[in-house]
C-alpha positions in Angstrom: -65.7 -201.7 -48.0 -67.1 -202.0 -51.5 -64.1 -204.0 -54.5 -63.5 -200.5 -56.6 -62.7 -198.8 -52.3 -60.3 -201.7 -52.3 -58.8 -201.0 -55.5 -58.4 -197.6 -55.5 -56.4 -197.7 -52.3 -54.5 -200.2 -53.4 -53.3 -198.1 -56.4 -53.1 -194.7 -54.8 -50.5 -196.5 -52.1 -48.3 -197.4 -54.9 -48.2 -194.2 -56.5 -47.6 -192.7 -53.5 -44.3 -195.3 -52.9 -46.4 -196.4 -49.7 -47.0 -200.7 -49.5 -50.8 -201.8 -49.7 -52.0 -205.5 -49.4 -50.2 -206.4 -52.5 -49.0 -205.1 -55.8 -51.8 -203.6 -58.1 -52.1 -204.9 -61.8 -54.2 -202.8 -64.7 -53.5 -203.9 -68.3 -54.4 -203.4 -72.0 -55.1 -206.3 -74.1 -55.3 -206.8 -78.1 -58.1 -208.1 -80.0 -57.0 -210.9 -81.1 -55.9 -212.0 -77.2 -59.2 -210.8 -76.1 -61.0 -213.7 -79.1 -59.0 -216.6 -77.9 -59.6 -215.9 -74.2 -63.4 -215.9 -75.3 -62.8 -219.0 -77.3 -61.1 -220.7 -73.6 -63.7 -219.3 -71.1 -66.7 -218.4 -73.5 -68.4 -215.5 -75.0 -68.9 -213.1 -72.1 -65.3 -213.2 -71.1 -64.3 -209.8 -69.1 -60.6 -209.3 -69.0 -60.7 -207.4 -66.1 -63.4 -209.6 -64.2 -61.2 -213.3 -64.9 -58.0 -211.5 -64.0 -59.3 -209.6 -61.0 -57.3 -206.7 -62.6 -57.0 -203.0 -60.5 -58.2 -200.4 -63.0 -60.0 -199.7 -66.0 -59.0 -196.8 -69.0 -62.1 -195.7 -70.7 -61.5 -192.8 -73.4 -64.6 -190.6 -74.5 -64.7 -189.3 -78.4 -61.7 -187.3 -78.4 -62.0 -186.4 -82.4 -61.7 -183.3 -83.7 -65.1 -182.9 -85.1 -67.9 -185.2 -84.4 -69.2 -187.5 -87.2 -69.4 -191.1 -88.6 -65.9 -192.8 -90.1 -66.6 -192.4 -93.9 -65.3 -195.5 -95.1 -63.3 -194.8 -98.7 -62.6 -198.2 -100.1 -64.0 -202.1 -98.4 -62.2 -204.5 -100.6 -61.5 -208.4 -99.4 -59.6 -207.5 -96.7 -59.2 -203.5 -96.4 -60.9 -201.0 -95.1 -59.8 -197.3 -95.6 -61.8 -194.7 -93.6 -61.5 -191.1 -92.9 -61.9 -190.0 -89.7 -62.9 -186.9 -87.5 -59.2 -185.9 -87.4 -59.5 -185.4 -91.0 -56.9 -188.8 -91.5 -57.5 -191.1 -93.8 -56.2 -194.4 -92.6 -56.3 -198.0 -93.9 -57.2 -201.4 -91.9 -55.3 -204.1 -92.9 -56.7 -207.3 -91.9 -53.5 -209.2 -91.8 -51.6 -206.4 -90.3 -51.6 -206.0 -86.5 -52.0 -202.1 -86.9 -53.9 -199.5 -89.0 -51.6 -197.6 -92.2 -52.2 -193.6 -92.0 -52.5 -192.9 -95.8 -53.3 -188.8 -95.3 -54.1 -186.2 -93.4 -56.4 -183.2 -94.6 -53.7 -180.7 -93.4 -50.9 -180.8 -95.8 -49.4 -177.4 -95.9 -48.2 -175.1 -92.6 -50.7 -172.3 -93.0 -53.9 -174.6 -93.0 -53.3 -175.4 -89.4 -54.3 -172.2 -88.6 -57.8 -173.1 -90.1 -58.2 -176.3 -88.3 -61.4 -176.4 -86.5 -62.8 -178.1 -83.7 -66.1 -179.2 -82.2 -66.8 -177.6 -78.9 -64.5 -179.6 -76.3 -68.1 -180.2 -73.7 -69.7 -181.1 -76.9 -72.2 -184.1 -75.0 -72.2 -186.3 -77.7 -68.3 -186.9 -76.5 -69.8 -188.7 -73.6 -73.7 -190.0 -74.3 -73.9 -191.1 -77.8 -72.4 -193.4 -79.4 -70.8 -193.0 -82.7 -67.2 -193.6 -84.4 -64.3 -192.2 -82.9 -60.3 -192.8 -84.1 -58.6 -193.3 -80.9 -60.9 -195.7 -79.5 -62.3 -197.5 -83.2 -59.0 -197.4 -85.1 -56.8 -200.1 -83.3 -55.4 -203.9 -84.0 -59.2 -203.8 -85.1 -61.8 -201.2 -86.8 -64.6 -200.7 -84.2 -68.0 -198.5 -85.7 -71.0 -197.7 -83.9 -68.7 -197.8 -80.1 -70.7 -197.3 -77.2 -70.8 -194.0 -75.6 -68.4 -193.6 -72.9 -70.8 -193.1 -70.1 -72.7 -197.0 -71.3 -68.9 -198.0 -71.4 -67.6 -196.5 -68.4 -70.5 -197.2 -65.7 -70.7 -201.3 -65.1 -67.1 -200.9 -64.4 -67.8 -198.3 -61.5 -68.2 -200.0 -57.6 -66.0 -202.7 -59.4 -62.8 -201.1 -60.3 -60.7 -198.0 -60.3 -61.6 -196.0 -63.5 -59.5 -193.9 -65.3 -60.4 -191.4 -68.0 -58.4 -191.0 -71.2 -57.0 -187.6 -72.3 -54.0 -186.9 -75.1 -51.6 -184.5 -75.0 -50.8 -182.1 -77.7 -48.1 -183.9 -79.8 -50.1 -187.1 -80.0 -53.2 -185.3 -80.8 -50.8 -183.2 -83.7 -49.6 -186.2 -85.3 -53.1 -188.0 -86.0 -53.8 -184.8 -87.5 -50.9 -183.6 -89.8 -48.9 -186.8 -89.6 -45.8 -188.0 -87.8 -43.7 -186.6 -91.0 -45.3 -183.6 -91.2 -44.7 -182.6 -87.6 -41.0 -183.5 -87.0 -40.6 -181.4 -90.3 -42.4 -178.4 -89.1 -40.9 -178.4 -85.8 -37.6 -177.3 -88.1 -39.1 -175.4 -91.6 -42.5 -174.0 -89.7 -41.7 -173.8 -85.8 -43.8 -170.4 -85.0 -47.7 -171.4 -87.0 -46.7 -175.3 -85.8 -46.8 -173.9 -82.1 -49.4 -171.7 -82.2 -50.7 -174.7 -83.2 -49.6 -176.9 -80.7 -51.2 -174.1 -77.9 -54.8 -174.3 -79.5 -54.5 -178.5 -79.3 -53.0 -178.0 -76.0 -56.1 -175.6 -74.6 -58.8 -178.1 -76.3 -57.6 -180.9 -74.5 -57.0 -179.2 -71.5 -61.1 -177.8 -71.8 -61.6 -181.3 -73.1 -59.9 -182.9 -69.8 -62.1 -180.5 -67.2 -65.5 -181.4 -69.2 -64.6 -185.4 -69.1 -63.8 -184.8 -65.0 -67.1 -183.4 -64.8 -69.5 -185.7 -67.1 -67.8 -188.3 -64.8 -69.5 -186.7 -61.6 -67.2 -187.9 -58.9 -66.9 -191.6 -60.6 -63.2 -191.0 -62.0 -60.4 -192.7 -59.6 -57.4 -191.2 -62.4 -56.9 -190.3 -65.4 -54.7 -191.6 -68.1 -52.5 -189.0 -70.0 -51.4 -190.3 -74.0 -48.5 -188.9 -75.5 -45.7 -191.0 -77.7 -42.8 -188.8 -77.6 -40.3 -191.6 -78.1 -39.0 -194.5 -80.0 -37.2 -196.9 -79.5 -34.1 -195.5 -79.1 -34.7 -192.1 -77.6 -36.7 -189.0 -78.3 -38.8 -188.8 -81.6 -37.1 -184.8 -81.4 -35.0 -183.3 -78.8 -36.2 -182.7 -74.9 -35.1 -179.4 -75.3 -37.8 -178.4 -77.6 -40.9 -180.8 -76.0 -40.1 -178.5 -72.9 -40.5 -175.8 -74.5 -43.3 -176.6 -76.4 -45.5 -179.8 -74.7 -44.3 -179.1 -71.4 -46.1 -176.2 -70.1 -49.3 -178.4 -71.6 -48.9 -181.5 -70.1 -48.1 -179.8 -66.2 -51.7 -178.2 -66.5 -53.5 -181.3 -67.6 -51.4 -182.9 -64.6 -52.4 -179.7 -62.5 -55.8 -179.7 -63.1 -56.4 -183.7 -62.6 -54.8 -183.1 -59.0 -56.5 -180.3 -58.6 -59.7 -182.8 -58.5 -58.2 -185.6 -56.9 -57.5 -187.8 -59.5 -54.4 -189.6 -60.1 -52.7 -189.7 -63.2 -50.5 -191.6 -65.3 -48.8 -191.0 -68.4 -48.8 -193.5 -71.4 -45.6 -193.2 -73.7 -44.0 -195.4 -75.8 -40.5 -196.0 -76.7 -37.4 -194.5 -74.8 -39.0 -191.1 -73.2 -35.9 -191.6 -70.4 -34.7 -187.8 -71.4 -37.8 -186.7 -70.2 -38.3 -188.4 -66.4 -36.9 -185.9 -64.6 -39.2 -183.4 -66.0 -42.4 -185.9 -65.1 -41.1 -186.1 -61.3 -40.5 -182.9 -61.6 -44.3 -182.1 -62.7 -45.5 -184.5 -60.2 -46.9 -186.8 -62.9 -47.6 -190.0 -60.5 -46.5 -192.8 -62.7 -45.0 -193.2 -65.9 -46.1 -196.2 -68.2 -45.7 -198.5 -70.1 -41.6 -198.7 -70.4 -41.0 -200.6 -73.3 -38.8 -203.3 -72.2 -37.2 -203.7 -75.4 -36.0 -200.4 -75.5 -33.6 -201.0 -72.8 -35.6 -199.8 -69.9 -35.7 -201.6 -66.8 -38.0 -200.8 -64.1 -36.2 -202.2 -61.7 -33.1 -200.0 -62.2 -35.9 -196.9 -62.8 -37.2 -197.4 -59.5 -33.8 -196.9 -57.8 -33.4 -193.6 -59.6 -37.0 -192.2 -59.1 -37.6 -193.8 -56.0 -40.0 -191.7 -53.7 -40.2 -189.0 -56.7 -42.3 -191.1 -60.0 -43.7 -194.4 -59.9 -44.0 -196.8 -62.2 -46.3 -198.5 -64.5 -45.7 -201.2 -66.6 -42.2 -203.0 -67.6 -43.1 -207.2 -68.3 -41.7 -208.1 -71.8 -44.4 -208.8 -73.2 -41.5 -211.2 -75.6 -41.4 -213.1 -72.8 -45.2 -213.8 -72.5 -45.7 -214.3 -76.4 -43.1 -216.9 -75.6 -45.1 -218.8 -73.4 -42.0 -220.5 -71.5 -43.5 -220.7 -67.9 -40.0 -220.7 -66.7 -39.4 -217.7 -67.9 -42.0 -215.9 -67.4 -42.2 -216.6 -63.9 -39.0 -215.3 -63.9 -40.2 -211.7 -65.5 -42.8 -211.6 -62.7 -40.3 -212.5 -59.6 -37.6 -210.3 -61.2 -39.6 -207.3 -62.0 -41.0 -207.2 -58.7 -38.1 -206.2 -56.9 -39.5 -202.5 -58.7 -42.5 -203.3 -56.1 -40.6 -202.5 -52.7 -41.9 -199.6 -50.9 -44.5 -199.3 -53.4 -44.1 -197.2 -56.9 -44.9 -200.0 -59.3 -48.2 -200.8 -61.1 -47.5 -204.5 -62.4 -48.2 -204.0 -66.2 -46.5 -205.4 -69.8 -44.5 -203.2 -71.2 -47.2 -202.3 -73.8 -50.6 -204.4 -74.2 -51.4 -207.8 -74.1 -50.6 -209.1 -78.0 -52.5 -211.3 -80.2 -49.4 -213.8 -79.7 -49.7 -214.6 -75.9 -51.5 -217.2 -75.1 -54.5 -217.2 -72.3 -52.7 -219.5 -70.2 -49.1 -217.1 -70.4 -51.3 -214.5 -69.1 -52.7 -216.6 -66.8 -49.7 -217.8 -65.2 -48.0 -214.4 -65.2 -51.1 -213.1 -63.1 -51.1 -215.9 -60.8 -47.2 -215.7 -60.4 -47.6 -212.2 -59.7 -50.4 -212.9 -56.9 -48.3 -215.8 -55.3 -45.0 -213.2 -55.0 -47.0 -210.0 -55.5 -48.7 -209.6 -51.4 -46.5 -207.5 -49.1 -44.5 -208.5 -47.4 -43.0 -209.1 -51.0 -41.1 -212.5 -51.3 -38.8 -211.9 -53.6 
């Protein structure tokens, strides 16, 4: 059995609420953490191979308009670019995340005129270039290798997931969070029409990505931040009316092609977890601990209906306290009884995490995370 087959089997068991050979593990990493690991283990360091993780997520170019970034300003440690979303974004060297400064859609009536390049444009999968989702984060990356070039090296060794946004994640990148939330109330009809256009575009892009994968994808990540630390950004009723049908369509499409589906939503979206279970979502990620979410309690509530991925408190990893790190891992492993949990941080491994701290967390998982669990 090839390594990928064993890892796919392990993930499928967990998401089907069964115990496999051991608790599966996935992760996302900030650039600063990777640089620290390269200093320790060499320039060829690959976290997925070094830590023997089970899956990798590879996103295609999802920009509405496929084009190189326009550099608006480059001064000192700041770079300002305009992307294919029409967003103007400042990337400051000393700040962990970028700042969105302007958007091309600033009036409700402009939403109807916003245009998209074809969702199945081959450049999304087979050409290198700039794109906002992959290139503007805790660092600015230009001229990324194509989706195909980034995906192919992991096939055969890992479960490989594609990635697609749900409509709100896409919407705010075009019109901005403040305008999105305001227009929900002041201009609901044009906004709902735009959400439906975005949903149709993303469903077609997801279908095109599955076809480009040629059977190599094992799953799909749905990216959708609809909550903050204290709850939903907007009411669950509005989410159900405008966004849930589109999320359901993405889940159904992926399941029709045999793909596992994990939804990534930051903040505390507890108000819609029942909806996620009802739609047949396989797992919810990342369960930020700082929002009060506890995967052990959630597992009891949703056992057999919804699996979870994440909730290892990155603040504990950042502390560097060995005893606290081991205690965090062992406690959260209780959620893996009977399957239903994937080990992962509660967002991503930040630049403040020492390589030794993450290595200790993985080592603790390997020590205690084989079935039958010793917790």
